[in-house]
C-alpha positions in Angstrom: -86.3 -45.4 183.6 -86.2 -49.2 182.9 -89.4 -51.0 183.7 -89.1 -53.9 186.2 -91.3 -56.8 187.0 -93.5 -56.3 190.1 -94.0 -59.2 192.5 -95.0 -57.4 195.6 -97.0 -54.2 196.2 -95.8 -52.1 199.2 -98.1 -49.7 201.0 -96.0 -46.8 199.6 -96.5 -48.0 196.0 -100.2 -48.6 196.7 -100.6 -44.9 197.7 -98.6 -43.8 194.7 -100.9 -45.8 192.5 -104.0 -44.1 193.9 -102.5 -40.7 193.6 -101.5 -41.4 190.0 -105.1 -42.3 188.9 -107.4 -39.3 188.4 -110.4 -40.9 186.6 -113.1 -41.4 189.4 -114.2 -44.7 187.9 -110.7 -46.2 187.7 -109.8 -44.9 191.1 -112.9 -46.6 192.6 -112.0 -49.9 190.9 -108.5 -49.8 192.4 -109.8 -48.8 195.8 -112.2 -51.7 195.8 -109.4 -54.2 195.0 -107.1 -52.5 197.5 -109.5 -51.8 200.5 -111.8 -54.8 200.2 -109.5 -57.5 198.7 -111.9 -58.2 195.8 -111.0 -60.4 192.8 -111.2 -58.6 189.5 -114.2 -60.6 188.5 -116.0 -59.8 191.7 -115.3 -56.1 191.3 -116.6 -55.9 187.7 -119.8 -57.9 188.7 -120.8 -55.5 191.4 -124.3 -54.0 191.5 -125.6 -51.2 193.7 -127.6 -53.9 195.6 -124.3 -55.4 196.8 -123.8 -52.3 199.0 -125.5 -51.7 202.3 -124.7 -48.0 202.9 -126.5 -47.9 206.2 -124.3 -50.6 207.8 -121.3 -49.7 205.6 -120.9 -53.3 204.3 -120.3 -54.9 200.9 -121.9 -58.3 200.2 -120.1 -60.3 197.5 -121.0 -63.7 196.1 -117.8 -65.7 196.3 -116.1 -66.5 193.0 -113.9 -69.5 193.4 -112.6 -72.4 191.2 -114.5 -74.9 193.3 -118.3 -75.5 193.3 -118.7 -74.1 196.8 -120.9 -71.0 196.8 -121.4 -68.6 199.7 -121.7 -64.9 200.3 -119.2 -62.9 202.3 -119.7 -59.6 204.0 -116.8 -57.0 203.9 -116.8 -53.8 206.0 -116.3 -50.7 203.9 -113.4 -48.5 205.3 -114.0 -44.7 205.6 -112.0 -43.6 202.5 -113.7 -46.1 200.3 -117.1 -45.0 201.6 -116.4 -41.4 200.7 -115.1 -42.4 197.3 -118.3 -44.4 196.6 -120.4 -41.4 197.8 -118.6 -39.0 195.4 -118.8 -41.5 192.5 -122.6 -42.1 193.0 -123.4 -38.5 193.4 -121.5 -37.6 190.2 -123.4 -40.3 188.3 -126.9 -39.8 189.6 -127.5 -36.0 190.0 -131.2 -35.8 190.7 -132.0 -39.1 189.0 -132.6 -42.4 190.7 -130.4 -45.5 190.2 -132.0 -48.9 190.4 -130.6 -51.3 192.9 -130.0 -53.9 190.2 -128.0 -51.6 188.0 -124.3 -52.4 187.4 -121.8 -50.3 189.4 -119.5 -50.2 186.3 -121.8 -50.5 183.2 -120.3 -51.1 179.8 -121.5 -51.6 176.2 -120.1 -55.1 176.0 -122.3 -58.2 175.8 -122.0 -58.7 179.6 -123.4 -55.2 180.3 -120.4 -54.5 182.6 -116.6 -54.2 182.6 -114.6 -57.4 182.3 -111.3 -58.5 183.8 -109.3 -57.6 180.8 -110.3 -54.0 181.1 -109.2 -53.9 184.8 -105.8 -55.4 183.8 -105.4 -52.7 181.1 -106.2 -49.8 183.4 -103.8 -51.1 186.1 -101.0 -51.4 183.6 -101.6 -47.9 182.2 -101.5 -46.5 185.7 -98.3 -48.3 186.7 -96.5 -47.1 183.6 -96.4 -43.7 185.3 -94.5 -45.4 188.2 -92.0 -47.2 185.9 -93.5 -50.6 186.9 -95.1 -53.3 184.6 -97.4 -56.3 184.7 -99.4 -55.2 187.7 -102.2 -57.8 188.2 -105.4 -57.3 190.3 -104.1 -60.2 192.5 -101.3 -58.0 193.8 -103.8 -55.5 195.2 -105.7 -58.3 196.8 -102.4 -59.6 198.3 -101.6 -56.1 199.6 -105.0 -56.1 201.4 -104.2 -59.5 203.0 -100.7 -58.4 204.1 -102.1 -55.2 205.6 -104.6 -57.1 207.7 -102.1 -59.6 208.8 -99.6 -56.9 209.9 -102.3 -55.1 211.9 -102.8 -58.3 214.0 -106.0 -59.6 212.4 -106.4 -63.4 212.9 -105.8 -65.5 209.8 -109.3 -67.0 209.8 -110.8 -63.5 209.8 -108.6 -62.6 206.8 -109.7 -65.8 205.1 -113.4 -64.7 205.5 -112.7 -61.3 204.2 -111.0 -62.7 201.1 -113.4 -65.6 200.6 -110.3 -67.8 200.3 -111.3 -71.5 199.8 -107.8 -73.0 199.9 -107.6 -75.6 202.7 -104.4 -73.9 204.0 -106.4 -70.9 205.0 -109.3 -72.9 206.3 -108.6 -72.6 210.0 -112.2 -72.0 211.0 -115.2 -73.1 209.0 -117.7 -70.9 210.8 -118.6 -67.4 209.4 -117.1 -64.5 211.4 -119.6 -61.9 212.7 -119.4 -58.7 210.6 -119.1 -56.6 213.8 -115.9 -58.3 214.7 -114.6 -57.8 211.1 -115.5 -54.1 211.3 -113.4 -53.6 214.5 -110.4 -55.3 212.9 -110.7 -53.2 209.7 -110.9 -50.0 211.7 -107.5 -50.8 213.4 -105.6 -49.8 210.2 -105.3 -46.7 208.1 -103.8 -45.8 204.8 -102.7 -42.3 205.9 -99.1 -41.6 204.8 -97.7 -39.8 207.8 -98.2 -39.0 211.5 -98.9 -35.4 210.5 -101.8 -36.5 208.3 -103.3 -38.6 211.1 -103.1 -35.6 213.5 -104.7 -33.3 211.0 -107.5 -35.8 210.4 -108.2 -36.0 214.1 -108.2 -32.2 214.5 -110.2 -31.4 211.3 -112.3 -34.5 210.5 -113.9 -34.6 207.1 -117.7 -34.6 207.1 -119.2 -38.0 206.4 -120.7 -38.0 203.0 -124.4 -38.9 203.0 -125.7 -41.2 200.3 -129.2 -39.9 200.2 -132.2 -42.3 199.5 -133.6 -39.7 197.1 -130.5 -40.1 194.8 -130.1 -43.8 195.0 -132.9 -46.3 195.3 -131.1 -48.9 197.6 -131.7 -50.5 200.9 -134.3 -48.2 202.4 -136.7 -48.6 199.5 -136.1 -52.3 199.0 -139.2 -54.3 199.8 -141.9 -51.8 198.8 -143.7 -49.0 200.7 -142.7 -48.1 204.2 -144.8 -49.8 206.9 -142.3 -49.2 209.7 -143.7 -50.1 213.1 -147.1 -51.0 211.6 -147.1 -54.8 211.9 -150.2 -55.0 214.0 -152.1 -52.7 211.7 -151.1 -54.6 208.6 -152.2 -57.8 210.3 -155.5 -56.3 211.2 -156.0 -55.0 207.7 -155.2 -58.4 206.1 -157.6 -60.1 208.5 -160.5 -57.7 207.6 -160.0 -58.2 203.9 -159.8 -62.0 204.3 -163.2 -61.8 206.0 -164.6 -59.4 203.3 -165.2 -56.6 205.8 -165.0 -52.9 204.6 -162.7 -50.7 206.5 -161.5 -47.1 206.6 -158.1 -46.0 207.8 -158.3 -42.7 209.7 -155.3 -40.7 210.8 -153.7 -37.2 210.7 -151.6 -36.2 207.7 -148.3 -37.9 207.4 -148.9 -40.9 209.6 -148.7 -43.3 206.6 -152.3 -44.0 205.5 -151.4 -44.0 201.8 -148.2 -46.0 202.4 -150.3 -48.6 204.2 -152.7 -48.8 201.3 -149.8 -49.2 198.8 -148.2 -51.9 201.0 -151.4 -53.8 201.0 -151.8 -53.5 197.2 -148.2 -54.7 196.7 -148.7 -57.6 199.1 -151.7 -59.0 197.1 -150.4 -58.2 193.6 -149.8 -61.9 192.8 -152.5 -63.3 195.0 -155.1 -65.6 193.5 -157.7 -65.0 196.3 -157.7 -61.2 196.5 -158.4 -59.2 193.3 -157.9 -55.4 193.5 -159.5 -52.5 191.8 -158.3 -49.0 192.6 -160.1 -45.7 192.5 -157.5 -42.9 192.2 -160.0 -40.0 192.5 -163.2 -40.3 194.6 -164.6 -37.0 193.2 -164.1 -37.4 189.5 -165.7 -40.9 189.4 -167.2 -41.0 185.9 -164.0 -41.4 183.9 -162.5 -43.7 186.6 -165.6 -46.0 186.6 -165.7 -46.1 182.8 -162.1 -47.3 182.8 -162.9 -49.8 185.5 -165.8 -51.2 183.5 -163.6 -51.6 180.4 -160.9 -53.4 182.5 -163.5 -55.8 184.0 -164.9 -56.6 180.6 -161.4 -57.2 179.1 -160.2 -59.4 182.0 -163.4 -61.3 183.0 -165.6 -61.2 179.9 -163.3 -60.7 176.8 -166.0 -62.1 174.5 -168.6 -59.5 175.7 -166.0 -56.7 175.2 -165.2 -57.8 171.7 -168.9 -57.9 170.9 -169.7 -54.5 172.4 -166.6 -52.7 171.2 -165.4 -54.4 167.9 -162.1 -53.0 166.9 -162.1 -50.3 169.5 -159.0 -49.2 171.2 -159.0 -48.6 175.0 -159.5 -44.8 174.7 -162.4 -45.1 172.3 -164.1 -47.7 174.4 -163.8 -45.6 177.5 -165.2 -42.6 175.7 -168.2 -44.7 174.5 -168.9 -45.9 178.0 -168.6 -42.4 179.4 -171.6 -41.2 177.5 -173.9 -42.9 180.0 -174.7 -41.5 183.4 -172.4 -42.3 186.3 -175.2 -44.2 188.1 -175.7 -46.4 185.0 -172.0 -47.2 184.7 -171.9 -48.1 188.4 -174.9 -50.5 188.1 -173.3 -52.1 185.0 -170.1 -52.8 187.0 -172.2 -54.4 189.8 -174.0 -56.6 187.2 -170.8 -57.8 185.6 -168.9 -58.7 188.9 -169.5 -61.3 191.5 -170.3 -60.1 194.9 -167.3 -59.5 197.2 -165.0 -60.9 194.4 -163.0 -57.6 194.1 -161.4 -55.4 196.8 -161.9 -51.8 196.0 -159.0 -49.4 197.1 -159.8 -45.7 197.5 -157.1 -43.3 198.6 -158.5 -40.3 200.5 -162.2 -39.6 200.8 -161.8 -36.4 202.8 -163.5 -34.1 200.3 -165.8 -36.7 198.8 -168.8 -35.2 196.9 -172.4 -36.1 197.5 -172.6 -37.8 194.1 -169.7 -40.0 195.0 -171.3 -40.8 198.3 -174.3 -42.2 196.4 -172.1 -44.5 194.2 -170.1 -45.8 197.2 -173.4 -46.5 198.9 -174.1 -48.9 196.0 -170.6 -50.4 196.1 -170.2 -50.9 199.9 -172.3 -54.1 199.9 -170.9 -55.5 196.6 -167.2 -54.9 197.0 -164.8 -55.1 199.9 -163.8 -51.4 200.2 -160.6 -50.1 201.9 -160.3 -46.4 202.0 -158.4 -43.7 203.9 -159.4 -40.3 205.4 -158.3 -37.6 207.9 -161.9 -36.8 208.7 -165.2 -37.3 206.9 -168.0 -34.8 207.2 -170.9 -36.2 209.1 -173.3 -35.2 206.3 -171.3 -37.4 203.9 -170.4 -40.3 206.1 -173.4 -42.6 205.4 -171.4 -44.9 203.1 -169.0 -45.9 206.0 -171.7 -46.8 208.5 -170.9 -50.5 208.1 -167.1 -50.0 207.9 -164.6 -51.1 210.4 -162.4 -48.2 211.6 -158.6 -48.5 211.9 -157.2 -45.5 213.6 -153.6 -44.9 212.6 -151.6 -43.1 215.3 -148.1 -41.6 215.1 -145.3 -44.0 215.8 -144.6 -45.0 219.4 -141.3 -43.6 220.7 -139.5 -47.0 220.3 -140.4 -47.3 216.6 -139.9 -43.5 215.9 -136.3 -43.7 217.3 -135.6 -46.8 215.2 -136.9 -45.0 212.1 -134.8 -41.9 212.8 -131.8 -44.2 213.1 -132.6 -46.0 209.9 -133.1 -42.8 207.9 -130.0 -41.0 209.3 -127.4 -43.3 207.7 -124.4 -41.4 206.4 -125.0 -38.3 208.5 -122.2 -36.8 210.7 -123.8 -36.0 214.0 -121.9 -34.8 217.0 -124.5 -35.9 219.6 -126.7 -38.6 218.2 -128.8 -38.9 221.4 -129.6 -35.2 221.4 -130.3 -35.4 217.6 -132.8 -38.2 217.7 -134.6 -36.9 220.9 -134.9 -33.5 219.3 -136.4 -35.0 216.1 -138.9 -37.0 218.1 -140.0 -34.0 220.1 -140.4 -31.9 217.0 -142.3 -34.5 215.0 -144.3 -36.3 217.7 -143.6 -39.6 216.0 -145.1 -38.6 212.6 -143.2 -40.6 209.9 -143.6 -38.0 207.2 -142.4 -35.3 209.5 -139.4 -37.4 210.6 -138.4 -38.0 206.9 -138.8 -34.2 206.2 -136.7 -33.0 209.1 -133.9 -35.5 208.5 -133.8 -34.4 204.8 -133.4 -30.9 206.1 -130.5 -32.0 208.3 -128.8 -33.6 205.2 -128.3 -30.1 203.8 -125.9 -29.4 206.7 -122.2 -30.5 206.2 -121.8 -31.3 209.9 -124.6 -31.5 212.4 -123.4 -29.8 215.6 -125.5 -29.4 218.7 -126.3 -25.8 217.8 -127.6 -26.9 214.3 -129.7 -29.7 216.0 -131.5 -27.2 218.2 -132.0 -24.6 215.5 -133.8 -26.8 213.0 -137.5 -27.3 213.8 -140.6 -28.9 212.3 -143.9 -27.8 213.6 -146.2 -29.5 211.1 -146.7 -32.6 213.1 -147.0 -31.2 216.6 -150.3 -31.9 218.3 -153.1 -29.4 217.7 -155.6 -28.4 220.4 -159.0 -26.9 219.8 -159.2 -23.9 222.3 -162.6 -22.6 221.0 -164.5 -23.7 224.1 -161.9 -22.1 226.4 -162.0 -18.8 224.5 -165.8 -18.7 224.5 -165.8 -19.5 228.2 -163.3 -16.7 228.9 -165.3 -14.2 226.9 -168.5 -15.2 228.6 -166.9 -14.7 232.0 -165.6 -11.2 231.0 -169.0 -10.3 229.5 -170.5 -11.0 233.0 -168.6 -8.0 234.3 -171.1 -5.8 232.4 -173.8 -6.9 234.8 -171.5 -6.9 237.8 -171.1 -3.2 237.2 -174.5 -2.6 238.9 -173.3 -4.2 242.1 -169.8 -2.6 242.4 -170.5 0.7 240.6 -167.3 0.4 238.5 -167.6 1.9 235.0 -164.6 0.0 233.7 -166.4 -3.3 234.3 -169.2 -2.1 232.1 -166.8 -1.2 229.3 -164.8 -4.5 229.5 -168.0 -6.5 229.7 -169.4 -4.7 226.6 -166.3 -5.4 224.6 -166.3 -9.1 225.5 -170.0 -9.3 224.6 -169.3 -7.9 221.2 -166.5 -10.5 220.6 -168.7 -13.2 222.0 
């Protein structure tokens, strides 16, 4: 068949093109050009950070011939979302992808594919359809024609395309993304009425792009402190005033995350200097490394005099030969009072030896630590500590967190789903994340599936010891009541209760 020049791409030919391409990478490139109207240069420059999978949007820095720069937000249609999900899962497996990684990496100097490669793959694909000279611009043109034929206003199309030509500039203000989403949802690339009917009767499960497989959006911005603005503000205020504090809360409420968030927030601070104790029980090695670090950063000359030619490991081993008390006192001598903030994650099972060291440190450092509960016999070091009690999330924040973590899930009744999760987790952030991860293993979350999956780890616990003892004491009294009523069974029951009591 004789090749012919292509000047216009019909919907039929666009579908034939997609069906002809089997390579997942090439298919995704064509679908981005066809479903989002991207330029070839915009497509090849995409990073994972350009995608917001929760909101199903693609953020692109406009590439034009003019000097005008602006970002545009393009809704992601359903079939492109599924294609992206399949592509990402095939690339990641169990590994994590950084948000700044290229979507289409290459061994070229740029680090990613270039426009020439896109042109070549399009021409190879269209040779199968007996057409030649297919340019990426034709797929972009197909996108614009499709939107126009569906009734979308021209100024909306201009915003989706990032078109800077004055002939398309009917409205200079940006269009809200929600309005663009509604317009994009009006059209479909299904080939026939039968396909549309089958899709309605047997909808495909929505592919979830899990945060454990791709490090985008949810993990951006450091550790999770969702719904903890007041606590974070209180913690920062205490540290600024050099007041020791202990964060107390049940397992899973986010104590460690809060500590990590604080550490991240002061990483580049000039006023707050942080030292971290990873293990409050095995203090000797940790304190030895802390002493070497202080010498290297604050008193380099002293370090070089004491440990000439020593590497870090050898210097730590040399310091570790002294007693733990001696190392602690050396640290205090070398550092200015309240100059460092000392972070200690979890002092639940702190040893008596560690308590003595922290008793020395509490007036010299600003200490921030966490605990579920501290035994009374070992709580002397926190006598002058401010206590921050971390509670489970309030219902408002818990429901917001459930919504945030549930992106990409196909749920039949979302209201039932989030209420069930809140009832099962009592607002515990860790429990919420765990039960949602369990739901991700289900292809479609029906109402029956929602009710069958439970999480009991975060439900409130009640100490019934007193009630049990009171009940046994009352039953034991029946033993003495026997003398009044002359009932032998009372004596037996009372005796049994007395034994258990």
